[in-house]
C-alpha positions in Angstrom: 128.6 139.8 77.4 131.0 137.6 79.6 134.4 137.3 77.8 136.7 134.2 78.1 139.7 135.6 80.5 143.3 135.3 79.0 144.8 131.8 78.7 147.9 133.1 80.2 145.9 134.2 83.6 146.2 131.1 86.1 142.7 130.5 88.0 142.3 130.2 91.6 141.9 128.2 93.9 138.0 128.4 93.7 138.0 128.1 90.0 140.0 125.0 90.4 137.6 123.5 92.8 134.6 124.7 90.6 136.2 122.6 87.9 134.8 119.5 89.4 131.8 120.5 88.0 132.2 122.3 85.1 135.1 124.1 83.0 135.5 127.6 84.9 138.3 129.7 83.3 140.4 132.4 85.4 138.1 135.6 85.8 134.6 133.9 85.8 134.0 132.4 89.3 132.8 135.6 91.0 130.0 136.0 88.9 129.2 132.1 88.1 129.0 131.9 92.0 126.7 135.1 92.3 124.3 133.6 89.8 124.7 130.2 91.4 123.6 131.7 94.9 120.6 133.8 93.2 119.2 130.6 91.6 119.8 128.7 94.9 117.4 131.4 96.6 114.8 131.1 93.9 114.5 127.2 94.4 114.5 127.2 97.9 111.8 129.8 98.1 110.0 128.2 95.0 110.1 124.8 96.6 108.7 125.8 100.2 105.9 127.7 98.1 105.5 124.8 96.0 104.8 122.3 99.0 102.5 124.7 100.6 100.2 124.6 97.4 100.0 121.2 97.4 97.8 120.6 100.8 96.0 123.8 99.9 94.6 122.6 96.5 94.4 118.6 97.2 93.0 119.0 100.9 90.1 121.2 99.5 89.5 120.2 95.7 91.4 116.9 94.8 93.9 115.7 92.3 91.2 116.4 89.9 90.9 120.5 90.9 94.8 120.6 90.7 94.8 119.4 87.3 92.2 121.7 86.2 94.1 124.6 87.8 97.4 123.7 86.1 95.4 124.4 83.0 93.6 127.1 83.8 97.7 128.6 84.3 97.6 129.0 80.7 94.6 131.1 80.5 96.2 133.4 83.2 99.4 133.5 81.4 97.4 134.8 78.0 97.6 138.1 79.8 100.7 137.8 81.8 102.8 137.6 78.7 101.8 140.4 77.0 101.8 142.6 80.2 105.6 141.3 80.9 106.0 142.6 77.2 104.9 145.8 77.9 107.1 146.3 81.0 110.1 145.4 79.1 109.4 147.8 76.4 109.2 150.6 79.2 111.8 149.8 81.9 115.4 149.0 82.0 116.3 145.4 82.5 117.4 146.1 86.2 114.3 147.8 86.6 111.6 145.1 85.3 113.6 142.3 87.2 113.3 144.0 90.7 109.9 145.2 89.4 108.6 141.6 88.9 110.5 140.2 92.4 108.7 142.7 94.4 105.4 141.8 92.6 105.7 138.5 94.0 106.7 139.6 97.6 103.4 141.8 97.5 101.5 138.9 96.4 102.6 136.1 99.0 101.7 138.8 101.5 98.1 139.0 100.2 97.8 135.3 100.2 98.8 135.2 103.8 95.8 137.7 104.6 93.7 135.3 102.5 94.5 132.4 104.2 94.0 133.9 107.9 90.6 135.2 106.5 89.5 131.7 105.1 88.8 132.8 101.8 87.1 130.5 99.6 88.8 128.6 96.5 92.0 130.0 97.9 93.9 126.8 97.2 93.0 126.8 93.5 93.9 130.7 92.9 97.0 130.0 95.0 98.1 126.6 92.8 97.6 129.2 89.6 99.7 131.6 91.0 102.5 129.4 92.1 102.3 127.9 88.5 102.8 131.5 86.9 105.1 133.1 89.7 107.4 129.4 88.9 108.0 129.8 85.1 108.2 133.5 85.2 110.7 134.1 88.1 113.1 131.4 87.0 112.5 132.2 82.9 113.4 135.6 83.8 116.5 134.6 85.8 118.0 132.6 83.1 117.0 135.3 80.5 119.2 137.4 82.6 121.9 134.5 82.7 121.7 134.2 78.9 121.9 138.2 78.7 125.4 137.9 80.6 127.2 135.2 79.1 127.5 134.5 75.1 127.3 130.9 73.8 130.7 129.3 74.5 130.6 130.9 77.8 127.1 129.8 78.8 127.9 126.2 77.3 130.7 126.0 79.9 129.0 127.8 83.0 125.5 127.0 82.8 125.9 123.6 84.3 127.6 125.0 87.4 124.6 127.6 87.5 122.3 125.0 87.5 123.8 123.0 90.4 122.2 126.3 92.7 118.7 125.3 91.3 119.0 121.6 92.0 120.7 122.2 95.4 118.2 124.8 96.3 115.5 122.3 95.5 116.7 120.0 98.0 117.0 122.5 100.6 113.7 124.0 99.8 111.7 120.3 99.7 113.5 119.3 102.9 112.7 122.6 104.7 109.2 122.5 103.9 108.9 119.1 105.0 110.7 119.3 108.2 108.5 122.6 108.7 105.1 120.7 108.3 106.1 117.6 110.3 106.8 120.1 113.6 103.0 121.5 113.0 103.8 124.9 111.3 100.6 126.6 109.2 101.0 127.1 105.4 100.9 130.7 106.4 104.1 130.2 108.2 105.9 129.1 105.5 105.2 131.8 103.5 106.7 134.1 105.7 110.1 132.1 105.2 109.6 132.1 101.3 109.0 136.3 101.5 112.5 136.6 103.5 114.4 134.0 101.0 112.6 135.9 98.1 114.1 139.5 99.6 117.7 138.0 99.8 117.6 137.2 96.4 116.4 140.3 95.2 119.5 141.6 96.9 121.5 139.5 95.3 120.2 140.5 92.0 121.1 144.3 92.8 124.6 143.0 93.3 124.8 141.3 90.3 123.6 144.3 88.3 127.0 146.2 89.2 129.0 143.2 88.0 131.0 144.4 85.1 129.7 141.2 82.7 126.0 142.2 83.4 126.7 146.1 82.8 128.3 145.5 79.3 126.5 147.7 76.4 123.5 147.6 78.8 122.0 150.7 77.7 122.5 149.3 73.6 120.9 146.4 74.5 118.0 147.9 76.1 117.3 149.9 73.1 116.8 146.6 71.2 113.9 145.4 73.6 112.2 148.5 73.0 112.1 148.0 69.3 111.3 144.7 69.2 107.7 142.7 68.7 106.0 140.9 71.6 107.1 137.4 72.4 104.3 135.5 71.0 105.2 137.3 67.8 108.8 136.4 67.7 107.9 132.5 68.7 105.4 132.5 66.0 107.8 133.9 63.5 110.8 131.6 63.6 110.9 128.0 63.1 113.8 127.4 65.9 111.9 129.1 68.5 108.3 127.4 67.4 110.1 124.1 67.7 111.3 125.0 71.5 107.6 126.1 72.4 106.4 122.6 70.8 109.1 120.3 72.8 108.1 122.0 75.9 104.4 121.8 75.2 105.1 118.2 75.1 107.4 118.0 78.2 104.6 119.5 80.2 101.8 117.2 78.7 103.6 114.1 79.8 104.8 115.4 83.0 101.1 116.8 84.7 99.6 113.8 83.1 101.9 111.8 85.5 101.9 114.1 88.2 98.0 113.7 88.3 98.6 110.0 88.9 100.7 110.5 91.4 98.6 112.9 93.6 95.7 110.4 93.0 97.2 107.9 94.6 98.8 109.7 97.5 94.9 110.9 98.2 94.3 107.0 98.3 97.2 106.5 100.7 96.2 109.4 103.2 93.0 108.1 103.5 94.2 104.8 104.4 96.3 106.2 106.9 93.5 108.2 108.1 91.6 105.1 108.7 94.3 103.5 110.2 95.5 106.2 112.9 91.7 106.9 113.4 91.6 103.4 115.0 93.8 104.4 117.9 93.0 108.3 118.0 89.3 109.1 117.5 89.8 112.6 118.3 91.7 112.9 114.8 90.5 115.5 112.5 90.2 114.4 108.8 91.5 117.9 107.4 94.2 118.6 109.4 95.5 115.1 109.2 95.2 114.6 105.6 97.1 118.2 104.9 99.9 117.4 107.0 100.3 113.9 105.9 100.1 115.4 101.9 102.7 118.3 102.7 104.9 115.6 104.6 104.7 113.1 101.6 105.3 115.9 99.1 108.0 117.4 100.9 110.1 113.7 101.3 109.3 113.4 97.3 110.4 116.5 96.6 113.5 115.9 98.5 114.6 112.7 97.1 113.8 113.4 93.6 116.4 116.6 94.2 119.1 114.8 95.9 119.4 112.9 92.8 119.1 115.7 90.6 122.0 117.5 92.5 124.5 114.5 91.9 123.3 114.5 88.6 123.4 118.1 88.1 127.0 118.2 89.7 128.6 115.3 88.3 126.8 114.4 85.1 125.2 117.3 83.1 128.6 119.0 82.6 130.3 115.9 81.1 127.1 115.4 79.2 127.2 118.6 77.5 130.8 118.2 76.8 130.6 114.7 75.1 127.4 114.5 73.6 126.5 118.1 73.3 122.9 119.5 73.4 121.5 116.6 71.4 122.5 114.6 74.7 121.0 116.7 77.2 117.6 117.3 75.2 116.8 113.1 74.4 117.8 112.1 78.1 114.4 113.5 79.7 112.1 111.9 76.9 114.1 108.4 77.3 113.7 108.3 81.1 110.5 109.3 80.4 109.8 106.8 77.8 111.2 104.0 79.8 109.1 104.6 83.1 106.1 104.8 81.6 106.7 101.7 79.5 107.0 99.7 82.8 104.2 101.3 84.0 102.1 100.3 81.1 103.2 96.7 81.1 102.0 96.5 84.8 104.5 97.7 87.0 102.8 98.7 90.4 102.5 102.0 92.1 106.0 101.3 93.9 107.8 101.3 90.7 105.7 104.2 89.5 107.0 106.6 92.2 110.4 105.5 91.3 109.9 106.1 87.8 108.5 109.4 88.4 111.7 110.0 90.9 113.8 109.5 87.8 111.7 111.6 85.1 111.2 114.4 87.7 115.3 114.2 88.6 116.5 114.2 85.1 113.9 117.2 84.4 115.5 119.3 87.2 119.1 118.8 86.2 119.6 117.4 82.8 116.8 119.1 81.1 116.8 122.4 83.2 120.3 123.0 81.5 119.1 122.0 78.1 116.4 124.5 78.4 118.7 127.7 79.3 121.4 126.4 76.7 118.5 126.4 73.3 118.3 130.1 74.1 121.8 131.0 73.7 122.0 131.5 69.8 119.2 133.9 70.2 118.7 138.0 70.6 118.6 140.0 73.5 114.7 140.5 72.6 114.2 136.8 72.1 116.0 136.1 75.4 113.5 138.3 77.4 110.3 138.1 75.4 110.1 135.2 73.4 111.6 133.0 76.2 109.4 134.4 78.8 106.4 133.5 76.4 107.8 130.2 75.9 108.3 129.2 79.4 105.2 130.8 80.8 102.1 130.3 78.3 103.6 127.5 76.0 104.9 125.4 79.0 101.3 125.9 80.6 99.8 125.2 77.4 101.0 121.5 77.7 99.4 121.8 81.3 95.7 122.6 79.5 96.3 119.7 77.0 97.0 117.4 80.0 93.8 118.6 81.7 92.2 117.5 78.8 93.6 114.1 78.7 92.6 113.8 82.5 89.2 114.9 82.2 88.5 112.5 79.2 90.2 110.0 80.7 88.4 109.8 84.0 85.1 111.0 83.0 84.5 109.3 79.6 87.6 106.6 79.1 87.8 105.6 82.2 91.5 105.1 82.3 93.6 104.0 85.5 97.5 104.3 85.9 98.1 101.6 83.1 95.7 103.8 80.8 97.7 106.7 81.2 100.8 105.4 80.9 100.1 104.3 77.6 99.0 107.5 76.6 102.3 108.9 77.9 104.4 106.6 76.2 103.1 107.8 72.6 103.4 111.5 73.6 107.0 110.6 75.0 107.9 109.1 71.1 106.8 112.2 69.5 108.6 114.0 72.0 111.6 112.1 71.4 111.6 112.8 67.6 111.0 116.7 68.0 114.2 116.7 70.4 116.4 115.0 68.0 115.0 117.6 65.3 115.6 120.7 67.7 119.4 119.5 68.3 119.7 119.2 64.4 118.4 123.0 64.2 120.4 124.2 67.3 123.8 122.5 65.8 123.3 124.2 62.2 122.9 127.2 63.6 126.3 126.5 65.8 128.1 123.8 64.0 131.5 124.7 66.4 130.6 125.7 69.7 134.2 125.1 71.2 134.8 128.3 69.5 133.8 132.0 70.4 131.1 132.8 68.2 128.9 135.9 69.6 125.3 135.1 70.2 124.2 138.2 67.9 126.1 137.1 64.8 124.4 133.7 64.9 120.8 135.1 65.4 120.2 136.4 61.9 120.3 132.8 60.9 117.6 131.8 62.9 114.9 132.2 60.5 
């Protein structure tokens, strides 16, 4: 793992510049920037793919199908998580990372062919795949980053690495909107994402050759071979169970809010189509709706991620420094609680959009860093196996619960925006309490994170 440089070394100009965003010590800039660039490419590609999926699923199945597709991801991940663990047993870390990335490239190529052949239900299948792809590829990156840095170094440098995610999200969402507004087909955007993932793979190859990434690699790989699967690790240890439950509640609140947003966007698209039809009788409904939804989400994601960039660059490292993990863990449930409380009190859709933007921006910046930090005091097997299980299956299980809430709310209870907001307020209160409990567990494991305590030494106390 990366070790702090000697205090006698003088920081370079780049390291002094990076000090605006986080504490970077001499000798740490190259690897940190390499990881930041790698995460940047992942997020640009992901947001292009994410924007493509919205019109594909909404225009063909509506907001309900979108929510059910999010729930279906958990069922798929029941098979993906053990398969990932099986590969982790048999492949060295470097080959494991490369195999997953190449497989993602192959899948994009197959979806391109399916879209051209107009395969039925492709939007639903693509939505499910994007959800699995996103949590797997991003969880894998943070597992690698947790492997490179020990707990004190990760606490200092993860806010900087996270800038790559927020800037990449802005570039990806804005680029997708720009391409959609110029009439490019979803398949063309898939090709752009394939190119970016190819560059991401090349950066991984470069990162593998860095001294920090190679340190004690073979010994660590042996520990992966001997460890049990990801599900067993999560169920065995209270600390890991707390992380899993927290992310379930996070996604329950987030996905329920996404349903309300999606339904409102569909209504807006229909209204815009009726207005446009009065001046252009030749408009094709599906083409207009697809372009409208794609442009809306491209713009929505762009503004959300601009706010996330500012928060990641100038707020997160300071929040970590002065409030520790507790501060970054409670930020998102507090924002969500306030936003849905306003909507429950009767605020209109314009206010809901602002509240949802604030929720997503906090999630993509502050909470993203918190989700990486909670894994610092864990073993290598827990970083690669348990983290994959938590960030894939348990996260998507929150989507399953959200699908159930939407089904019951729309089919039996007749809930509107205010009804779903009230439900989210209740869940957010439980989420906030759990975040405080998880922070106490973390602080008990790492009582003084200003000192260099190896993660391996801490992991024995996790049970």
